[in-house]
N, CA, C and O atoms as a CHARMM CRD file, in Angstrom:
* protein
*
  208
    1    1 MET  N     90.61100 111.71900  54.37800 PROA 1      0.00000
    2    1 MET  CA    89.90900 111.01700  53.40900 PROA 1      0.00000
    3    1 MET  C     88.40200 111.27700  53.26400 PROA 1      0.00000
    4    1 MET  O     87.71700 111.04900  54.26100 PROA 1      0.00000
    5    2 SER  N     87.97800 111.59000  52.48700 PROA 2      0.00000
    6    2 SER  CA    86.45800 111.88000  51.95800 PROA 2      0.00000
    7    2 SER  C     85.75000 110.57400  52.20000 PROA 2      0.00000
    8    2 SER  O     86.32700 109.52700  51.91100 PROA 2      0.00000
    9    3 VAL  N     84.55800 110.56500  52.70300 PROA 3      0.00000
   10    3 VAL  CA    83.57200 109.47700  52.59000 PROA 3      0.00000
   11    3 VAL  C     83.35000 109.00600  51.01600 PROA 3      0.00000
   12    3 VAL  O     83.31600 107.84100  50.62000 PROA 3      0.00000
   13    4 PHE  N     83.20800 110.18600  50.23600 PROA 4      0.00000
   14    4 PHE  CA    82.82500 110.09000  48.90600 PROA 4      0.00000
   15    4 PHE  C     84.19400 109.56800  47.76500 PROA 4      0.00000
   16    4 PHE  O     84.11400 109.30500  46.56500 PROA 4      0.00000
   17    5 SER  N     85.26400 109.55400  48.57300 PROA 5      0.00000
   18    5 SER  CA    86.33400 109.28900  47.67000 PROA 5      0.00000
   19    5 SER  C     86.35200 108.01100  46.95100 PROA 5      0.00000
   20    5 SER  O     85.90800 107.04200  47.56700 PROA 5      0.00000
   21    6 ASP  N     86.81100 107.82500  45.68900 PROA 6      0.00000
   22    6 ASP  CA    86.93600 106.37800  44.99700 PROA 6      0.00000
   23    6 ASP  C     87.70900 105.45300  45.48700 PROA 6      0.00000
   24    6 ASP  O     87.48000 104.28300  45.18000 PROA 6      0.00000
   25    7 ILE  N     88.77300 105.77200  46.34000 PROA 7      0.00000
   26    7 ILE  CA    89.65400 104.91600  46.81600 PROA 7      0.00000
   27    7 ILE  C     88.84600 104.38100  48.05500 PROA 7      0.00000
   28    7 ILE  O     88.80400 103.15300  48.13400 PROA 7      0.00000
   29    8 LEU  N     88.27800 105.00500  48.91700 PROA 8      0.00000
   30    8 LEU  CA    87.34300 104.28800  50.06800 PROA 8      0.00000
   31    8 LEU  C     86.33400 103.35500  49.38200 PROA 8      0.00000
   32    8 LEU  O     86.11700 102.20400  49.76300 PROA 8      0.00000
   33    9 PHE  N     85.80100 103.88300  48.45300 PROA 9      0.00000
   34    9 PHE  CA    84.81100 103.08600  48.13200 PROA 9      0.00000
   35    9 PHE  C     85.26000 101.61000  47.18400 PROA 9      0.00000
   36    9 PHE  O     84.58600 100.59200  47.03200 PROA 9      0.00000
   37   10 GLU  N     86.39900 101.87700  46.73300 PROA 10     0.00000
   38   10 GLU  CA    87.11800 100.38500  46.44300 PROA 10     0.00000
   39   10 GLU  C     87.37000  99.58400  47.55900 PROA 10     0.00000
   40   10 GLU  O     86.90600  98.44900  47.66100 PROA 10     0.00000
   41   11 ALA  N     88.25400 100.24100  48.61000 PROA 11     0.00000
   42   11 ALA  CA    88.55800  99.83600  49.60200 PROA 11     0.00000
   43   11 ALA  C     87.31400  98.98800  50.51200 PROA 11     0.00000
   44   11 ALA  O     87.53600  98.09600  51.33200 PROA 11     0.00000
   45   12 ASP  N     85.95400  99.53600  50.11700 PROA 12     0.00000
   46   12 ASP  CA    84.87800  99.08400  51.15200 PROA 12     0.00000
   47   12 ASP  C     84.13200  98.01300  50.27100 PROA 12     0.00000
   48   12 ASP  O     83.15100  97.41200  50.71100 PROA 12     0.00000
   49   13 ARG  N     84.66500  97.78600  48.94000 PROA 13     0.00000
   50   13 ARG  CA    84.09700  97.13600  47.89700 PROA 13     0.00000
   51   13 ARG  C     85.00300  95.74900  48.10800 PROA 13     0.00000
   52   13 ARG  O     84.52100  94.61800  48.03700 PROA 13     0.00000
   53   14 THR  N     86.24500  96.01400  48.35000 PROA 14     0.00000
   54   14 THR  CA    86.87300  94.93600  48.30500 PROA 14     0.00000
   55   14 THR  C     86.92400  94.06700  49.56000 PROA 14     0.00000
   56   14 THR  O     87.06400  92.84600  49.61800 PROA 14     0.00000
   57   15 ALA  N     86.78200  94.93900  50.54200 PROA 15     0.00000
   58   15 ALA  CA    86.28500  94.06800  52.14200 PROA 15     0.00000
   59   15 ALA  C     85.00800  93.47600  52.18200 PROA 15     0.00000
   60   15 ALA  O     84.78300  92.59300  53.00900 PROA 15     0.00000
   61   16 PHE  N     84.09600  93.87400  51.34600 PROA 16     0.00000
   62   16 PHE  CA    82.65500  93.32200  51.33500 PROA 16     0.00000
   63   16 PHE  C     82.87900  92.00800  50.69000 PROA 16     0.00000
   64   16 PHE  O     82.48100  90.95100  51.17900 PROA 16     0.00000
   65   17 THR  N     83.53300  92.11100  49.57000 PROA 17     0.00000
   66   17 THR  CA    83.43300  90.94100  48.65500 PROA 17     0.00000
   67   17 THR  C     84.44600  89.70200  49.11700 PROA 17     0.00000
   68   17 THR  O     84.37300  88.50600  48.83500 PROA 17     0.00000
   69   18 THR  N     85.54500  90.51200  50.03400 PROA 18     0.00000
   70   18 THR  CA    86.40700  89.22100  50.55800 PROA 18     0.00000
   71   18 THR  C     85.58200  88.72900  51.95500 PROA 18     0.00000
   72   18 THR  O     85.93700  87.61600  52.34300 PROA 18     0.00000
   73   19 LEU  N     84.76400  89.24600  52.59000 PROA 19     0.00000
   74   19 LEU  CA    83.85300  88.66400  53.53600 PROA 19     0.00000
   75   19 LEU  C     82.88800  87.87800  52.80800 PROA 19     0.00000
   76   19 LEU  O     82.90400  86.72500  53.23900 PROA 19     0.00000
   77   20 LEU  N     82.17200  88.01500  52.01000 PROA 20     0.00000
   78   20 LEU  CA    81.22200  87.26200  51.27900 PROA 20     0.00000
   79   20 LEU  C     81.99800  86.09300  50.81300 PROA 20     0.00000
   80   20 LEU  O     81.84400  85.01900  51.39300 PROA 20     0.00000
   81   21 THR  N     82.66400  86.18000  50.00800 PROA 21     0.00000
   82   21 THR  CA    83.82400  84.92700  49.93900 PROA 21     0.00000
   83   21 THR  C     83.96100  84.15300  50.91100 PROA 21     0.00000
   84   21 THR  O     83.43500  83.05400  51.08700 PROA 21     0.00000
   85   22 HSD  N     84.82500  84.84000  51.69900 PROA 22     0.00000
   86   22 HSD  CA    85.16000  83.77000  53.42600 PROA 22     0.00000
   87   22 HSD  C     83.91200  83.28500  53.53500 PROA 22     0.00000
   88   22 HSD  O     83.92200  82.05600  53.48200 PROA 22     0.00000
   89   23 LEU  N     82.59100  83.85500  53.69700 PROA 23     0.00000
   90   23 LEU  CA    81.36100  83.04600  54.24400 PROA 23     0.00000
   91   23 LEU  C     81.12500  81.89600  53.36700 PROA 23     0.00000
   92   23 LEU  O     81.00700  80.78100  53.87700 PROA 23     0.00000
   93   24 SER  N     81.03700  82.07000  51.98000 PROA 24     0.00000
   94   24 SER  CA    80.82100  80.94900  51.12900 PROA 24     0.00000
   95   24 SER  C     82.08000  79.96300  51.36800 PROA 24     0.00000
   96   24 SER  O     81.72900  78.79200  51.22400 PROA 24     0.00000
   97   25 LEU  N     82.98200  80.05700  51.58200 PROA 25     0.00000
   98   25 LEU  CA    83.87200  79.06900  51.64900 PROA 25     0.00000
   99   25 LEU  C     84.00300  78.37800  53.30400 PROA 25     0.00000
  100   25 LEU  O     84.66400  77.35600  53.49000 PROA 25     0.00000
  101   26 ILE  N     83.39500  78.97900  54.25800 PROA 26     0.00000
  102   26 ILE  CA    83.50800  78.08400  55.16000 PROA 26     0.00000
  103   26 ILE  C     82.03200  77.61900  56.07900 PROA 26     0.00000
  104   26 ILE  O     81.83100  77.06200  57.15800 PROA 26     0.00000
  105   27 GLY  N     81.00100  78.30200  54.77100 PROA 27     0.00000
  106   27 GLY  CA    79.70900  77.71200  55.00700 PROA 27     0.00000
  107   27 GLY  C     79.15600  77.07900  53.99500 PROA 27     0.00000
  108   27 GLY  O     78.24300  77.62100  53.37200 PROA 27     0.00000
  109   28 PRO  N     79.61900  75.81800  53.65800 PROA 28     0.00000
  110   28 PRO  CA    79.35600  75.35200  52.51700 PROA 28     0.00000
  111   28 PRO  C     77.62600  74.75000  52.41300 PROA 28     0.00000
  112   28 PRO  O     77.06000  74.30400  51.41500 PROA 28     0.00000
  113   29 ASP  N     77.17400  74.89400  53.55900 PROA 29     0.00000
  114   29 ASP  CA    75.77800  74.43500  53.86000 PROA 29     0.00000
  115   29 ASP  C     74.62500  75.57900  53.82800 PROA 29     0.00000
  116   29 ASP  O     73.40900  75.48700  53.99700 PROA 29     0.00000
  117   30 HSD  N     75.62000  76.90700  53.49400 PROA 30     0.00000
  118   30 HSD  CA    74.65400  77.94300  53.43300 PROA 30     0.00000
  119   30 HSD  C     73.93500  78.31600  54.76200 PROA 30     0.00000
  120   30 HSD  O     72.73500  78.58500  54.81500 PROA 30     0.00000
  121   31 THR  N     74.61800  78.31000  55.62800 PROA 31     0.00000
  122   31 THR  CA    74.07300  78.87900  56.95700 PROA 31     0.00000
  123   31 THR  C     73.74900  80.30100  57.40800 PROA 31     0.00000
  124   31 THR  O     72.93600  80.64300  58.26700 PROA 31     0.00000
  125   32 VAL  N     74.59100  81.10300  56.61400 PROA 32     0.00000
  126   32 VAL  CA    74.15800  82.59400  56.74900 PROA 32     0.00000
  127   32 VAL  C     72.98400  83.04700  55.71000 PROA 32     0.00000
  128   32 VAL  O     72.89600  82.93700  54.48800 PROA 32     0.00000
  129   33 ILE  N     72.09300  83.62200  56.73000 PROA 33     0.00000
  130   33 ILE  CA    70.81500  84.10900  56.01300 PROA 33     0.00000
  131   33 ILE  C     70.72100  85.58700  55.52800 PROA 33     0.00000
  132   33 ILE  O     70.00400  85.95500  54.59800 PROA 33     0.00000
  133   34 MET  N     71.48200  86.33800  56.22500 PROA 34     0.00000
  134   34 MET  CA    71.35500  87.60800  55.71900 PROA 34     0.00000
  135   34 MET  C     72.62200  88.23400  56.28400 PROA 34     0.00000
  136   34 MET  O     73.15700  87.78100  57.29500 PROA 34     0.00000
  137   35 VAL  N     73.11700  89.33800  55.58100 PROA 35     0.00000
  138   35 VAL  CA    74.33600  90.37400  55.76800 PROA 35     0.00000
  139   35 VAL  C     73.53100  91.55100  55.75000 PROA 35     0.00000
  140   35 VAL  O     72.67200  91.63600  54.87300 PROA 35     0.00000
  141   36 GLN  N     73.66900  92.46300  56.56900 PROA 36     0.00000
  142   36 GLN  CA    73.07600  93.91400  56.47200 PROA 36     0.00000
  143   36 GLN  C     74.06400  94.93500  56.16300 PROA 36     0.00000
  144   36 GLN  O     75.07500  94.94900  56.86400 PROA 36     0.00000
  145   37 VAL  N     73.96600  95.62200  55.41600 PROA 37     0.00000
  146   37 VAL  CA    75.06700  96.48200  55.13200 PROA 37     0.00000
  147   37 VAL  C     74.63000  98.03200  55.87800 PROA 37     0.00000
  148   37 VAL  O     73.43600  98.33200  55.86600 PROA 37     0.00000
  149   38 GLU  N     75.26900  98.64000  56.28500 PROA 38     0.00000
  150   38 GLU  CA    74.69400  99.63000  56.88000 PROA 38     0.00000
  151   38 GLU  C     75.66100 100.87400  56.06900 PROA 38     0.00000
  152   38 GLU  O     76.87200 100.84200  56.29000 PROA 38     0.00000
  153   39 ASN  N     75.24200 101.70200  55.35600 PROA 39     0.00000
  154   39 ASN  CA    76.09000 103.04200  54.33700 PROA 39     0.00000
  155   39 ASN  C     75.52700 104.20900  54.80400 PROA 39     0.00000
  156   39 ASN  O     74.61100 104.64400  54.10700 PROA 39     0.00000
  157   40 GLU  N     75.77100 104.73600  55.62900 PROA 40     0.00000
  158   40 GLU  CA    75.32000 105.73500  56.30300 PROA 40     0.00000
  159   40 GLU  C     76.72000 106.70600  56.56500 PROA 40     0.00000
  160   40 GLU  O     77.58600 106.38200  57.37700 PROA 40     0.00000
  161   41 VAL  N     76.77000 107.70000  55.89900 PROA 41     0.00000
  162   41 VAL  CA    77.98000 108.70700  55.92600 PROA 41     0.00000
  163   41 VAL  C     77.64800 109.54600  57.31400 PROA 41     0.00000
  164   41 VAL  O     78.55700 109.90000  58.06600 PROA 41     0.00000
  165   42 GLY  N     76.61600 109.75300  57.51000 PROA 42     0.00000
  166   42 GLY  CA    76.37100 110.91400  58.60100 PROA 42     0.00000
  167   42 GLY  C     76.87300 112.20300  58.17000 PROA 42     0.00000
  168   42 GLY  O     77.81100 112.65200  58.82900 PROA 42     0.00000
  169   43 CYS  N     76.33300 113.05900  56.96000 PROA 43     0.00000
  170   43 CYS  CA    76.72900 114.21000  56.68600 PROA 43     0.00000
  171   43 CYS  C     75.91000 115.19800  57.39000 PROA 43     0.00000
  172   43 CYS  O     74.78900 115.51900  56.99700 PROA 43     0.00000
  173   44 TRP  N     76.61000 115.79300  58.68400 PROA 44     0.00000
  174   44 TRP  CA    75.46600 116.74700  59.22100 PROA 44     0.00000
  175   44 TRP  C     75.25900 118.20300  58.53800 PROA 44     0.00000
  176   44 TRP  O     74.51100 119.09000  58.95000 PROA 44     0.00000
  177   45 ALA  N     76.02800 118.23700  57.49000 PROA 45     0.00000
  178   45 ALA  CA    75.49600 119.69500  56.68000 PROA 45     0.00000
  179   45 ALA  C     74.42800 119.81400  56.02400 PROA 45     0.00000
  180   45 ALA  O     73.98300 120.87500  55.58500 PROA 45     0.00000
  181   46 GLN  N     73.82200 118.46300  55.88300 PROA 46     0.00000
  182   46 GLN  CA    72.65700 118.05200  54.76600 PROA 46     0.00000
  183   46 GLN  C     71.73200 119.35000  54.86200 PROA 46     0.00000
  184   46 GLN  O     72.08700 120.16200  55.71700 PROA 46     0.00000
  185   47 GLU  N     70.96000 119.56500  54.35000 PROA 47     0.00000
  186   47 GLU  CA    69.59800 120.29600  54.90200 PROA 47     0.00000
  187   47 GLU  C     68.49000 119.74100  54.87300 PROA 47     0.00000
  188   47 GLU  O     67.45800 120.33700  55.18300 PROA 47     0.00000
  189   48 GLU  N     68.52900 118.32900  54.44100 PROA 48     0.00000
  190   48 GLU  CA    67.45400 117.53600  54.57900 PROA 48     0.00000
  191   48 GLU  C     67.75500 116.41100  55.82000 PROA 48     0.00000
  192   48 GLU  O     68.86400 115.90900  56.00800 PROA 48     0.00000
  193   49 THR  N     66.52800 116.11400  56.63500 PROA 49     0.00000
  194   49 THR  CA    66.97300 115.03300  57.67200 PROA 49     0.00000
  195   49 THR  C     65.68600 114.31900  57.88100 PROA 49     0.00000
  196   49 THR  O     64.58500 114.85200  57.74500 PROA 49     0.00000
  197   50 THR  N     65.89100 113.06700  58.22300 PROA 50     0.00000
  198   50 THR  CA    64.52100 112.43300  58.44000 PROA 50     0.00000
  199   50 THR  C     64.49200 112.54600  60.27900 PROA 50     0.00000
  200   50 THR  O     63.47500 112.26800  60.91400 PROA 50     0.00000
  201   51 ALA  N     65.69200 112.96300  60.88900 PROA 51     0.00000
  202   51 ALA  CA    65.27100 113.00400  62.29300 PROA 51     0.00000
  203   51 ALA  C     64.52900 114.58200  62.69400 PROA 51     0.00000
  204   51 ALA  O     64.99700 115.69800  62.46800 PROA 51     0.00000
  205   52 HSD  N     63.55800 114.31500  63.18900 PROA 52     0.00000
  206   52 HSD  CA    62.82500 115.49400  63.92900 PROA 52     0.00000
  207   52 HSD  C     62.32700 115.70900  65.31900 PROA 52     0.00000
  208   52 HSD  O     61.77500 116.76700  65.62100 PROA 52     0.00000
């Protein structure tokens, strides 16, 4: 399955939405300060890179 597939995108969105919904239900005092999402697919065939 490609990291660019619509099916994978929908699965990621569903998982993230479910996580945030769960956090809002178990943390009514809003104790979660931040959620960091890392969305790096790591395509090695790219011409450009920030690693030097």
